[in-house]
C-alpha positions as CSV (number, residue, x, y, z in Angstrom):
1,X,11.0,0.2,22.9
2,X,13.2,3.3,22.2
3,X,16.0,1.9,24.5
4,X,15.7,-1.4,22.8
5,X,16.0,0.1,19.3
6,X,19.0,2.2,20.3
7,X,20.7,-1.0,21.5
8,X,20.0,-2.5,18.1
9,X,21.6,0.4,16.3
10,X,24.6,0.1,18.5
11,X,24.9,-3.6,17.7
12,X,25.2,-2.7,14.0
13,X,28.5,-1.1,14.7
14,X,30.0,-4.3,16.0
15,X,31.2,-7.3,14.0
16,X,28.9,-10.0,15.4
17,X,26.0,-12.4,14.4
18,X,22.6,-10.7,14.1
19,X,19.1,-12.1,14.0
20,X,17.3,-9.7,11.5
21,X,13.5,-9.5,11.7
22,X,12.6,-8.3,8.2
23,X,9.2,-6.9,7.1
24,X,7.9,-6.8,3.6
25,X,8.9,-4.3,0.8
26,X,5.7,-2.4,1.1
27,X,6.6,-1.5,4.7
28,X,2.9,-0.7,5.5
29,X,1.9,-0.2,9.1
30,X,1.2,-3.9,9.6
31,X,4.7,-4.9,8.3
32,X,6.5,-2.2,10.3
33,X,4.8,-2.9,13.6
34,X,5.0,-6.7,13.2
35,X,8.8,-6.4,12.7
36,X,9.3,-4.0,15.6
37,X,7.1,-6.0,18.1
38,X,8.4,-9.4,17.1
39,X,12.0,-8.4,17.4
40,X,11.4,-6.8,20.8
41,X,9.6,-9.9,22.0
42,X,12.4,-12.2,20.8
43,X,15.1,-9.9,22.2
44,X,13.4,-10.0,25.6
45,X,12.8,-13.7,25.8
46,X,16.1,-15.1,24.4
47,X,19.6,-15.4,25.9
48,X,21.3,-12.0,26.4
49,X,24.0,-12.8,23.8
50,X,21.5,-12.9,21.0
51,X,20.6,-9.7,19.2
52,X,17.3,-9.4,17.3
53,X,17.2,-6.4,15.0
54,X,14.0,-5.2,13.3
55,X,14.6,-3.8,9.8
56,X,12.2,-1.8,7.8
57,X,12.4,-3.0,4.2
58,X,12.6,0.4,2.6
59,X,15.1,3.2,2.3
60,X,14.9,5.8,5.1
61,X,14.0,8.5,2.5
62,X,10.8,6.6,1.7
63,X,9.3,6.7,5.2
64,X,7.5,10.0,4.6
65,X,5.5,8.4,1.8
66,X,3.8,6.3,4.5
67,X,1.8,8.9,6.4
68,X,0.1,6.4,8.8
69,X,3.5,5.0,9.8
70,X,4.9,8.4,10.5
71,X,1.8,9.5,12.4
72,X,1.7,6.4,14.5
73,X,5.3,6.5,15.4
74,X,4.9,10.1,16.6
75,X,1.7,9.2,18.5
76,X,3.4,6.4,20.5
77,X,6.6,8.5,20.9
78,X,9.1,6.3,19.0
79,X,11.6,8.6,17.2
80,X,12.3,7.8,13.6
81,X,16.0,8.2,14.3
82,X,16.2,4.9,16.2
83,X,14.7,2.9,13.4
84,X,16.8,0.8,11.1
85,X,16.1,0.8,7.4
86,X,17.2,-1.5,4.6
87,X,19.7,1.0,3.2
88,X,21.4,1.2,6.6
89,X,22.3,-2.5,6.9
90,X,24.1,-4.7,4.4
91,X,22.3,-8.0,4.7
92,X,24.2,-9.6,1.9
93,X,27.6,-8.8,3.5
94,X,26.4,-10.1,6.8
95,X,25.3,-13.3,5.1
96,X,28.6,-13.8,3.3
97,X,30.4,-13.3,6.6
98,X,28.2,-16.0,8.2
99,X,26.7,-13.4,10.6
100,X,23.0,-13.4,9.4
101,X,19.9,-15.2,10.6
102,X,16.8,-13.9,8.9
103,X,13.2,-14.0,10.2
104,X,10.6,-12.9,7.7
105,X,7.4,-11.3,9.0
106,X,4.3,-10.3,7.0
107,X,5.7,-12.0,3.9
108,X,7.5,-15.3,3.1
109,X,8.8,-14.9,-0.4
110,X,12.0,-12.9,-1.0
111,X,12.4,-10.9,-4.2
112,X,15.0,-12.1,-6.8
113,X,17.4,-9.4,-5.6
114,X,17.5,-11.2,-2.2
115,X,17.6,-14.8,-3.5
116,X,21.0,-15.3,-2.0
117,X,19.5,-14.7,1.5
118,X,17.1,-17.7,1.2
119,X,19.4,-20.0,3.1
120,X,19.6,-17.5,6.0
121,X,15.9,-17.7,6.6
122,X,15.2,-19.6,9.8
123,X,11.6,-18.5,10.6
124,X,8.5,-17.1,8.8
125,X,5.5,-15.5,10.4
126,X,2.8,-14.5,7.9
127,X,-0.9,-14.2,7.2
128,X,-0.9,-14.9,3.5
129,X,-1.5,-18.2,1.7
130,X,1.8,-20.2,1.3
131,X,3.4,-19.6,-2.1
132,X,6.8,-21.0,-1.4
133,X,7.3,-24.0,0.9
134,X,10.3,-24.1,3.1
135,X,12.1,-27.2,4.5
136,X,13.1,-27.8,8.1
137,X,14.7,-26.5,10.2
138,X,12.9,-23.3,9.0
139,X,9.9,-22.7,11.3
140,X,6.9,-21.5,9.3
141,X,3.8,-20.1,11.1
142,X,1.1,-19.0,8.7
143,X,-2.5,-18.2,9.5
144,X,-5.0,-16.4,7.4
145,X,-6.0,-13.6,9.7
146,X,-6.7,-10.0,8.9
147,X,-3.5,-8.6,10.3
148,X,-0.1,-10.1,10.8
149,X,0.2,-8.0,13.9
150,X,-2.6,-10.2,15.4
151,X,-0.2,-13.2,15.2
152,X,2.6,-11.2,16.8
153,X,0.2,-10.2,19.6
154,X,-0.7,-13.8,20.1
155,X,2.9,-14.8,20.4
156,X,3.6,-12.1,23.0
157,X,0.5,-12.7,25.1
158,X,1.1,-16.5,25.1
159,X,4.8,-16.4,25.6
160,X,5.7,-13.4,27.7
161,X,2.8,-11.1,28.5
162,X,4.8,-9.4,31.2
163,X,7.0,-7.6,28.6
164,X,3.9,-5.8,27.2
165,X,3.6,-2.1,28.1
166,X,1.1,0.5,27.0
167,X,3.3,1.8,24.2
168,X,3.7,-1.6,22.6
169,X,0.0,-2.5,23.3
170,X,-1.0,0.8,21.5
171,X,1.1,-0.1,18.5
172,X,-0.4,-3.6,18.2
173,X,-4.0,-2.4,19.0
174,X,-4.1,0.4,16.4
175,X,-2.4,-1.6,13.7
176,X,-4.9,-4.5,13.9
177,X,-7.8,-2.0,13.9
178,X,-6.5,-0.3,10.8
179,X,-5.7,-3.5,9.0
180,X,-9.1,-5.0,9.8
181,X,-11.0,-1.8,8.7
182,X,-12.1,-1.0,12.2
183,X,-13.2,-4.6,12.8
184,X,-16.3,-3.9,10.6
185,X,-18.3,-7.1,10.2
186,X,-19.9,-5.9,7.0
187,X,-16.5,-5.6,5.4
188,X,-15.4,-8.9,6.8
189,X,-11.7,-8.6,6.9
190,X,-11.4,-9.2,10.6
191,X,-11.4,-12.9,11.7
192,X,-12.4,-14.1,15.1
193,X,-8.7,-14.2,16.1
194,X,-8.2,-10.5,15.2
195,X,-11.2,-9.5,17.3
196,X,-10.1,-11.7,20.2
197,X,-6.7,-10.1,20.5
198,X,-8.0,-6.5,20.1
199,X,-10.4,-7.3,23.0
200,X,-7.5,-8.8,25.0
201,X,-5.4,-5.7,24.5
202,X,-8.3,-3.5,25.5
203,X,-8.8,-5.6,28.6
204,X,-5.2,-5.3,29.7
205,X,-5.0,-1.5,28.9
206,X,-8.4,0.1,29.3
207,X,-7.1,3.5,28.5
208,X,-6.2,2.6,24.9
209,X,-7.8,4.9,22.3
210,X,-11.3,4.1,21.2
211,X,-11.5,2.1,18.1
212,X,-13.2,4.7,16.0
213,X,-10.8,7.4,17.1
214,X,-7.6,5.5,16.3
215,X,-9.0,4.1,13.0
216,X,-10.1,7.6,11.8
217,X,-6.8,9.2,12.7
218,X,-4.7,6.5,11.0
219,X,-6.9,6.5,8.0
220,X,-6.7,10.3,7.7
221,X,-2.9,10.1,8.1
222,X,-2.7,7.5,5.3
223,X,-4.3,9.9,2.8
224,X,-2.6,13.1,4.1
225,X,-0.2,14.5,1.5
226,X,0.1,18.0,3.0
227,X,3.6,17.5,4.2
228,X,5.0,15.9,1.0
229,X,7.0,17.4,-1.8
230,X,5.6,17.1,-5.3
231,X,7.9,14.2,-6.0
232,X,6.9,12.4,-2.9
233,X,3.2,12.9,-3.8
234,X,3.8,11.4,-7.2
235,X,5.7,8.4,-5.8
236,X,3.4,7.6,-3.0
237,X,1.0,5.6,-5.1
238,X,2.4,5.2,-8.6
239,X,2.4,2.6,-11.4
240,X,4.5,2.6,-14.5
241,X,4.0,1.5,-18.1
242,X,6.9,0.8,-20.5
243,X,6.4,0.4,-24.3
244,X,8.8,0.7,-27.1
245,X,11.1,3.0,-25.3
246,X,8.2,5.1,-24.0
247,X,7.9,5.3,-20.2
248,X,4.7,6.5,-18.6
249,X,4.0,7.1,-14.9
250,X,0.4,7.0,-13.5
251,X,0.2,8.5,-10.0
252,X,-2.8,8.7,-7.7
253,X,-2.9,12.1,-5.9
254,X,-5.1,12.4,-2.8
255,X,-6.1,16.1,-3.1
256,X,-8.1,18.3,-5.5
257,X,-6.7,19.3,-8.9
258,X,-6.9,23.0,-8.3
259,X,-4.7,22.7,-5.1
260,X,-2.3,20.5,-6.9
261,X,-1.9,22.8,-9.9
262,X,-1.3,25.8,-7.5
263,X,1.7,24.2,-5.9
264,X,4.7,26.5,-6.2
265,X,7.2,25.6,-9.0
266,X,4.9,22.7,-10.1
267,X,6.0,22.8,-13.7
268,X,9.6,22.6,-12.7
269,X,8.9,19.8,-10.2
270,X,7.0,17.8,-12.8
271,X,9.8,18.3,-15.4
272,X,12.5,17.3,-12.8
273,X,10.5,14.2,-11.8
274,X,10.2,13.0,-15.3
275,X,13.8,13.7,-16.1
276,X,15.1,12.0,-12.9
277,X,13.1,8.8,-13.6
278,X,13.2,8.9,-17.4
279,X,9.4,9.4,-17.8
280,X,8.1,10.6,-21.1
281,X,4.5,11.1,-19.8
282,X,3.1,11.7,-16.4
283,X,-0.6,11.0,-15.7
284,X,-1.8,12.4,-12.3
285,X,-5.2,11.2,-11.1
286,X,-6.5,13.4,-8.3
287,X,-9.0,11.8,-5.9
288,X,-11.0,13.4,-3.1
289,X,-14.4,13.9,-1.6
290,X,-16.3,17.2,-1.9
291,X,-18.3,18.9,0.8
292,X,-21.4,16.7,0.0
293,X,-19.1,13.7,0.6
294,X,-19.3,12.8,-3.0
295,X,-16.3,11.3,-4.8
296,X,-14.5,13.6,-7.3
297,X,-11.8,12.5,-9.8
298,X,-9.7,14.7,-12.0
299,X,-6.9,14.2,-14.5
300,X,-3.7,16.0,-15.4
301,X,-1.5,14.9,-18.4
302,X,2.0,16.2,-18.3
303,X,4.1,15.6,-21.4
304,X,6.7,17.9,-23.1
305,X,6.2,15.9,-26.4
306,X,3.3,17.7,-28.1
307,X,2.4,14.9,-30.6
308,X,2.4,12.3,-27.9
309,X,0.4,14.4,-25.5
310,X,-2.1,15.1,-28.2
311,X,-2.7,11.4,-29.0
312,X,-3.1,10.5,-25.3
313,X,-5.5,13.3,-24.6
314,X,-7.5,12.5,-27.8
315,X,-7.9,8.8,-26.8
316,X,-9.1,9.8,-23.3
317,X,-11.4,12.5,-24.5
318,X,-13.1,10.3,-27.1
319,X,-13.2,7.0,-25.2
320,X,-16.7,5.4,-25.0
321,X,-15.7,2.1,-23.3
322,X,-15.6,3.4,-20.7
323,X,-16.5,7.0,-21.1
324,X,-14.6,9.3,-18.8
325,X,-16.9,12.3,-19.5
326,X,-13.9,14.7,-19.5
327,X,-14.2,18.5,-19.2
328,X,-11.0,20.4,-20.0
329,X,-9.8,22.7,-17.3
330,X,-7.7,25.8,-18.1
331,X,-4.1,25.5,-17.1
332,X,-1.3,28.0,-17.1
333,X,1.4,25.3,-16.9
334,X,3.1,24.5,-20.2
335,X,3.0,20.9,-21.5
336,X,0.1,20.1,-19.1
337,X,-3.6,19.3,-20.0
338,X,-6.1,19.1,-17.1
339,X,-9.6,17.7,-16.9
340,X,-12.6,17.2,-14.7
341,X,-13.6,13.6,-14.8
342,X,-17.4,13.3,-14.8
343,X,-17.4,9.5,-14.6
344,X,-16.0,8.8,-11.1
345,X,-16.3,5.1,-11.6
346,X,-13.3,5.0,-13.9
347,X,-10.4,4.4,-11.6
348,X,-6.7,4.0,-12.4
349,X,-7.1,0.3,-13.2
350,X,-9.8,1.0,-15.7
351,X,-7.7,3.8,-17.2
352,X,-4.7,1.6,-17.9
353,X,-6.1,-0.1,-21.0
354,X,-6.9,3.3,-22.5
355,X,-3.4,4.6,-21.8
356,X,-2.0,1.5,-23.5
357,X,-4.3,2.1,-26.5
358,X,-3.0,5.7,-26.7
359,X,0.6,4.5,-26.8
360,X,-0.2,2.0,-29.5
361,X,-1.9,4.7,-31.6
362,X,1.1,6.9,-31.2
363,X,3.5,4.2,-32.1
364,X,1.4,3.3,-35.2
365,X,1.5,7.0,-36.3
366,X,5.3,6.9,-36.1
367,X,5.5,3.5,-37.9
368,X,7.2,1.9,-34.9
369,X,6.2,-1.8,-34.6
370,X,4.1,-2.3,-31.4
371,X,5.1,-4.8,-28.7
372,X,3.4,-6.0,-25.5
373,X,3.7,-3.3,-22.9
374,X,5.3,-3.9,-19.5
375,X,3.4,-2.6,-16.5
376,X,5.0,-2.2,-13.1
377,X,2.7,-2.5,-10.2
378,X,-0.1,-4.4,-12.1
379,X,0.0,-8.0,-13.4
380,X,-0.4,-8.7,-17.1
381,X,-3.4,-10.9,-16.3
382,X,-5.2,-8.1,-14.4
383,X,-4.9,-5.7,-17.4
384,X,-6.0,-8.4,-19.8
385,X,-9.1,-9.0,-17.8
386,X,-9.8,-5.3,-17.6
387,X,-9.4,-4.9,-21.4
388,X,-11.7,-7.9,-22.0
389,X,-14.5,-6.4,-20.0
390,X,-13.9,-2.7,-20.6
391,X,-17.1,-2.5,-22.6
392,X,-19.2,-3.9,-19.9
393,X,-21.7,-1.6,-18.3
394,X,-21.6,-0.9,-14.5
395,X,-24.4,-2.4,-12.5
396,X,-26.2,-0.2,-10.0
397,X,-23.4,2.4,-10.1
398,X,-21.0,0.0,-8.4
399,X,-17.4,-0.2,-9.5
400,X,-16.1,-3.6,-10.8
401,X,-12.5,-2.4,-10.4
402,X,-10.1,-5.2,-9.6
403,X,-8.4,-2.9,-7.1
404,X,-11.6,-3.3,-5.2
405,X,-12.3,-7.0,-5.1
406,X,-15.3,-8.5,-3.3
407,X,-14.5,-8.7,0.4
408,X,-15.0,-12.2,1.9
409,X,-17.3,-12.7,4.9
410,X,-15.7,-13.5,8.2
411,X,-15.4,-17.3,8.7
412,X,-17.3,-18.4,11.8
413,X,-14.7,-21.0,12.7
414,X,-11.7,-22.8,11.4
415,X,-13.7,-25.9,10.4
416,X,-15.7,-24.1,7.7
417,X,-15.5,-26.0,4.4
418,X,-14.5,-23.8,1.4
419,X,-13.4,-21.0,3.7
420,X,-13.6,-17.7,1.9
421,X,-10.1,-16.8,3.1
422,X,-8.5,-19.9,1.5
423,X,-7.5,-17.8,-1.5
424,X,-6.0,-15.1,0.8
425,X,-7.1,-11.7,2.0
426,X,-8.0,-9.0,-0.5
427,X,-5.5,-6.3,-1.4
428,X,-6.6,-3.0,0.2
429,X,-4.6,-0.3,-1.4
430,X,-5.3,3.4,-0.9
431,X,-7.1,3.3,-4.2
432,X,-9.2,0.3,-3.1
433,X,-10.2,2.0,0.1
434,X,-11.2,5.1,-1.9
435,X,-13.3,2.9,-4.2
436,X,-15.1,1.3,-1.3
437,X,-15.9,4.7,0.2
438,X,-17.1,5.9,-3.3
439,X,-19.4,2.9,-3.6
440,X,-20.9,3.5,-0.2
441,X,-21.4,7.2,-1.0
442,X,-23.0,6.4,-4.4
443,X,-25.2,3.7,-2.9
444,X,-26.5,6.1,-0.2
445,X,-27.2,8.8,-2.8
446,X,-29.1,6.4,-5.0
447,X,-31.2,5.1,-2.1
448,X,-32.0,8.7,-1.0
449,X,-33.0,9.6,-4.6
450,X,-35.3,6.6,-4.9
451,X,-36.9,7.4,-1.5
452,X,-37.7,10.9,-2.6
453,X,-39.3,9.5,-5.8
């Protein structure tokens, strides 16, 4: 794979037609591996004159934010230096020159900024429900499986199994396992096809890592922030609210608050982050498990504007629907208020309506007419639903967070009527995975408590 990718980088220096295999803008492990493996397969099975270049659809500087990607590349010995990122190739210039053919993998809808590239799309390979139909001669292959990498694996094993070596097999194998949550039938993300190709890879390469080992190591790497700068930690899992010229960042931080507050030059880093991105307020939600494997949530509100910070903290402290059960934590950092959050069921999605309310209260106090807020990273419909039900009680201690939707059961075959996957697979963000783990932990604790009684 390394030699192939070096050849692709060399091809970028030439003025020639290129077939670009482009992953999605999230550039998660599934998207990255699908692009790499599909381009490699097409390059090995097509005429020598054709060049298939895998492109990671992020800037190179953003790769460290994806800890599982970085970890897995190191594990299979693929240097980051041979990869090609979106900021290293001008797709629009290639298209204008008539040199671009685009193959979309793990997505099939281009963002508005890439609308001009639509006519260059010749093939789609995805595992999401179709949102945008394409006309011939564009070849569209869409199947609702747990991992897009499963479809790439199928293409390779059916078309040219001889090109598969252990390195590429390990990439495919580990990615499917992570995407399908270790093939757990209780979670139900893995379809029969996902399981089939994991088993085929294990049959061809018996020395592949055990499923539990590779899943645990990738999952740990996904949540590991130890090597990140403060800015990278804040950007890793961030959403933004805009309202009446006020801009608020809400970042999930996967470590304990004490360790976060003890980072060197934290106050300067927070101030620089807000200045660089024009944020007036930064809300950091720390998330981790304690030694008893119980979920712990904490909050830090950074805002140089005293009046604005006071209003936000007041709304969060006095909220009853839901109650956060906040306990203030002493902080030596100026402009920062920290809290222990007693109610661990209030995740970021549930916090958003409260933060919107605090902005409205602040704007009312300054006699600025309120307008509908714009939220980046969360749909308007999702927030409206959350606001409508924010007063609902939680049942049996289980979160009703929309970042943790009900997971559909695995369909037994392709002929099932009303297939649970017809509406697409659930979004499994880092926050959603944490929510699922929290629910399991709380459920086990409740069961143990009832047993003792």
